[in-house]
C-alpha positions as CSV (number, residue, x, y, z in Angstrom):
1,M,-18.8,26.8,-38.8
2,I,-15.0,26.5,-38.5
3,K,-15.1,28.6,-35.3
4,N,-17.6,26.1,-33.7
5,I,-15.4,23.1,-34.7
6,F,-12.4,24.8,-33.2
7,I,-14.2,25.5,-29.9
8,V,-15.4,21.9,-29.7
9,L,-11.9,20.5,-30.4
10,L,-10.4,22.9,-27.9
11,S,-13.0,21.9,-25.2
12,L,-12.2,18.2,-25.8
13,G,-8.5,18.8,-25.5
14,V,-9.0,20.7,-22.2
15,A,-11.3,17.9,-20.9
16,F,-8.7,15.2,-21.8
17,L,-5.9,17.2,-20.1
18,L,-8.0,17.7,-17.0
19,L,-8.9,14.0,-16.9
20,G,-5.2,13.0,-17.2
21,Y,-4.3,15.4,-14.4
22,L,-7.0,14.0,-12.1
23,K,-5.9,10.4,-12.8
24,S,-2.2,11.1,-12.3
25,N,-2.9,12.8,-8.9
26,G,-5.1,9.9,-7.6
27,V,-8.3,11.9,-7.6
28,I,-9.8,9.4,-10.2
29,K,-8.8,5.8,-9.8
30,E,-9.0,3.2,-12.5
31,K,-10.1,-0.3,-11.5
32,N,-7.0,-2.4,-11.2
33,E,-7.5,-5.3,-13.6
34,N,-4.9,-7.4,-11.7
35,T,-7.1,-7.5,-8.6
36,T,-10.6,-9.0,-8.8
37,N,-13.5,-8.2,-6.5
38,E,-13.4,-11.8,-5.3
39,E,-10.0,-11.3,-3.9
40,I,-11.1,-8.3,-1.8
41,S,-13.1,-9.2,1.3
42,E,-15.3,-6.6,3.1
43,N,-12.6,-6.5,5.8
44,T,-9.8,-5.7,3.4
45,L,-8.4,-2.1,3.5
46,S,-6.9,-0.4,0.6
47,F,-3.9,1.9,1.2
48,M,-2.2,4.3,-1.2
49,S,1.6,4.2,-0.9
50,L,3.7,7.3,-0.8
51,K,4.3,6.9,-4.6
52,G,0.6,6.1,-5.4
53,V,0.7,2.3,-5.4
54,E,-2.5,0.7,-4.0
55,I,-1.8,-2.0,-1.4
56,F,-4.5,-4.2,0.1
57,I,-4.2,-5.3,3.7
58,D,-6.5,-8.0,5.3
59,Q,-4.6,-8.1,8.6
60,P,-3.9,-6.1,10.7
61,L,-6.6,-3.5,10.1
62,K,-6.1,0.3,10.6
63,D,-6.9,1.3,14.2
64,S,-7.3,-2.3,15.3
65,L,-6.2,-3.7,18.6
66,V,-3.0,-5.8,18.1
67,T,-1.0,-8.1,20.3
68,S,2.3,-9.8,19.6
69,P,2.7,-11.7,17.4
70,I,0.7,-10.0,14.6
71,K,-0.4,-12.1,11.6
72,I,0.0,-10.1,8.4
73,T,-1.9,-10.8,5.2
74,G,-2.7,-8.9,2.0
75,R,-1.9,-8.3,-1.6
76,A,0.7,-6.0,-3.3
77,P,2.3,-5.8,-6.7
78,G,5.0,-8.4,-7.2
79,N,7.6,-5.7,-7.8
80,W,7.3,-4.6,-4.2
81,F,9.2,-7.7,-3.2
82,F,12.8,-8.8,-3.7
83,E,13.5,-12.6,-3.5
84,A,9.8,-12.9,-2.5
85,S,10.0,-10.8,0.7
86,A,9.5,-7.2,1.9
87,P,10.2,-5.6,5.3
88,V,7.5,-4.8,7.9
89,T,8.0,-2.7,11.0
90,I,6.0,-1.6,14.0
91,T,6.8,1.5,16.1
92,N,5.5,3.0,19.3
93,W,3.6,6.3,19.2
94,N,7.0,8.1,19.3
95,G,8.5,6.3,16.3
96,L,10.7,3.9,18.3
97,I,10.9,0.6,16.4
98,I,9.5,-2.1,18.7
99,G,9.4,-4.9,16.1
100,E,10.8,-5.8,12.7
101,S,10.2,-8.8,10.3
102,Y,9.4,-9.7,6.7
103,I,6.4,-10.7,4.8
104,T,6.7,-13.3,2.0
105,T,4.7,-13.8,-1.2
106,Q,2.5,-16.8,-1.6
107,G,3.0,-16.9,-5.4
108,E,5.2,-15.7,-8.2
109,W,6.7,-12.4,-7.2
110,M,8.5,-11.6,-10.4
111,T,5.5,-9.8,-11.9
112,T,3.8,-6.4,-11.7
113,E,0.5,-8.1,-10.9
114,Y,-0.9,-8.3,-7.4
115,V,0.4,-11.3,-5.3
116,P,-0.8,-12.4,-1.9
117,F,1.6,-12.1,1.0
118,E,1.7,-13.2,4.6
119,G,4.0,-13.0,7.6
120,T,4.2,-12.7,11.3
121,L,5.6,-9.7,13.3
122,E,6.6,-10.0,16.9
123,F,7.0,-6.9,19.0
124,T,7.8,-5.8,22.5
125,N,4.8,-4.1,24.3
126,T,5.7,-0.6,25.3
127,E,5.4,0.6,28.9
128,Y,3.7,3.8,27.8
129,G,1.5,4.8,24.9
130,D,-1.5,2.8,23.7
131,Y,-0.9,3.1,20.0
132,G,1.8,2.8,17.4
133,F,2.3,2.5,13.6
134,F,2.5,-0.5,11.3
135,I,4.8,0.1,8.3
136,L,5.0,-2.1,5.2
137,Q,7.9,-1.1,2.9
138,K,8.8,-1.9,-0.6
139,D,11.9,-4.0,-0.6
140,N,14.8,-2.0,-1.9
141,P,18.1,-3.9,-1.8
142,S,19.8,-1.2,-3.9
143,G,19.2,1.5,-1.3
144,E,18.3,4.0,-4.0
145,P,16.0,6.6,-2.4
146,Q,13.9,6.9,-5.6
147,I,12.9,3.3,-5.3
148,D,11.7,3.6,-1.7
149,D,8.0,3.3,-1.0
150,A,5.8,2.4,1.9
151,I,2.4,2.4,3.6
152,E,1.8,3.2,7.2
153,F,-1.2,3.2,9.5
154,K,-2.0,3.4,13.2
155,V,-2.7,0.3,15.4
156,L,-3.7,0.1,19.0
157,F,-2.0,-1.8,21.8
158,K,-3.6,-3.4,24.9
């Protein structure tokens, strides 16, 4: 009897450890209570940042055809912003920066909850290459590398 109870308790412990490991590595995602289904349209894309933070982008979409200026909209945790803004960059296929700007929050940014943001990014069309990369960075005025975080995805040029 005691042996069976020990086996059950050991199995439960292993199951909880495995569940915790899968959640911490992003294999299992919990529904974010700060973002409701009403806020996420069918065109919204979810991106996982380098440090595991989920960012929602409405515009521009991954692999979409973009022209300058690009309208940028989405939602991110308020702590991604400093003074209600965060930097955005666009590069050509080779990593050369062809445009830089900022997005700004449309609500209270001093929170860990998701806040809507928007902005405009102008860029110079490249003479060669028909794609580049859109990069949204967490604002990091301290410059401390452990605070850096970003999402990046491919966009297409005309």
